[in-house]
N, C-alpha and C positions, 0 to 999 in steps of 0.2 A: 261287748266283745267287738274288737276291731275287725274290719273286713280284710280279707287277704288281698294283696295287690294283684292286679291282673296285667297281662301283657297283650298288647294289641299287635296283630300282624294283619295288615290289610283291614278287612272289616270283621275279622274273627278275634275273639278274646280267649285267652288261655290263662289258667290259674298259675302255671309254672312254666319255666323254660324247658323242663323235661317234656311237657305236653307239646310244646312247639316242635321239639326235636322228634317226638314220636310221629307227629303229623307229617313233617318233612320226610322222614325215613319211609313212612307208609306210602307217600306219593312216589318216591324213588323206586320202591320195590314193586308197586303195582303198575306203573306206567309202561306202555309199550315203547321200546327204544325207537327214537327218531320221530315219534308221532306227537303232534301238539296235544298238550294237556287239556283236560276238561276245564270249562270256564272257572268253576269254583277253585279248583286246584291251581290254575294259572294265576288267579287273583291272589291266592295265598302266597305263591312263590314270588310274585312281583313285589308284594308287600314285604316279604322277607328280604328280598334283594335290596329294597330301599334302606334296610338297616345295615347293609354291608359297609365296612370302613371305606371302601372305594366305590361306593354306589354310583357316583357321577361317571366314573370310568366304565362301570358295568352296564349302566342304563342310558348313558349319555347320547347314544345314537338313536334312541327311541326303542320301543318294544312292539314287535309285531306278534309275538307269541312266546311260549316257553315249551321246550322239549326236554326229555331225559334221554341221555345217550351215554355210550361207553366213554370213559375218560381216556384221553390220548395217552398211549403207552401202558394203559392199565385196562385191557379189554373186559376184565371181570368186574371192574368198578363202574358205578353209575354216577353221573353228575347232572346237575341242572344246567341248561343252556338258555340264555336269553337270545331269542331270534330277533334281529333288528330288521327294520323295513327294507334295507338294502340286501337282505339275505345272509349277511354275516352272522356268526354266532359267538357269544361270549359266555364262558363257563364261570361259575362262582361257587364258593364254598358256603353252604348254608350254615355251617358251624360258626363261621366268622360273623354271621349276622346275629347270632344268638349270644355269643360270649363277647364281651368288650375286649378290645385289644389291651394287652399288658403294656406297662411303660416300656419294656424292652422291645416289644413289637412296634410300638409307635416310633421309638428311636431308630430301629432298623429300617422302617419305611422311610423315615426322614433321610437317613443315610443314603438309601438307594435313590431317592428323588434328587438329593443334592449331588450325588456322585455322577449322575447322568450328564451334568453340565460342567464337570471339572476334569482336570488332567488325569492321565492314567495312574500316576503315582498316588494321587489323592484317593482315587477309587480303590486301589489296593489297600491303602491305610484304613479307609473306612470299612471295607469288608472284613479286614482282620480285626477291627475293633467291635464290629457288630456280630 
């Protein structure tokens, strides 16, 4: 009988992506808002953030810690925030770390990246196409 594949997040192994989601949601629900996470939870969340499609952007300034806080504009929602050594914070979607980007999402991201260095007319065209 073949063994089931496992998924590594940080130093933890999970049998399914659903188990990773359960672990992440559990941390979001139990964490005190604005307080640094416990070490084991922090290691898991940083390991998860390393799988984000824009991990270098999210983690690039370094990691001082991780907190859970209300999402901007959505006070009833909770989000993970990477706290950087300079005190700034960067939020990220843990769902994007678990599910790979679809071809459409990859294309849309490429359009946004390209559009930042092009003329206004090109930006409008790209947004209309994406």
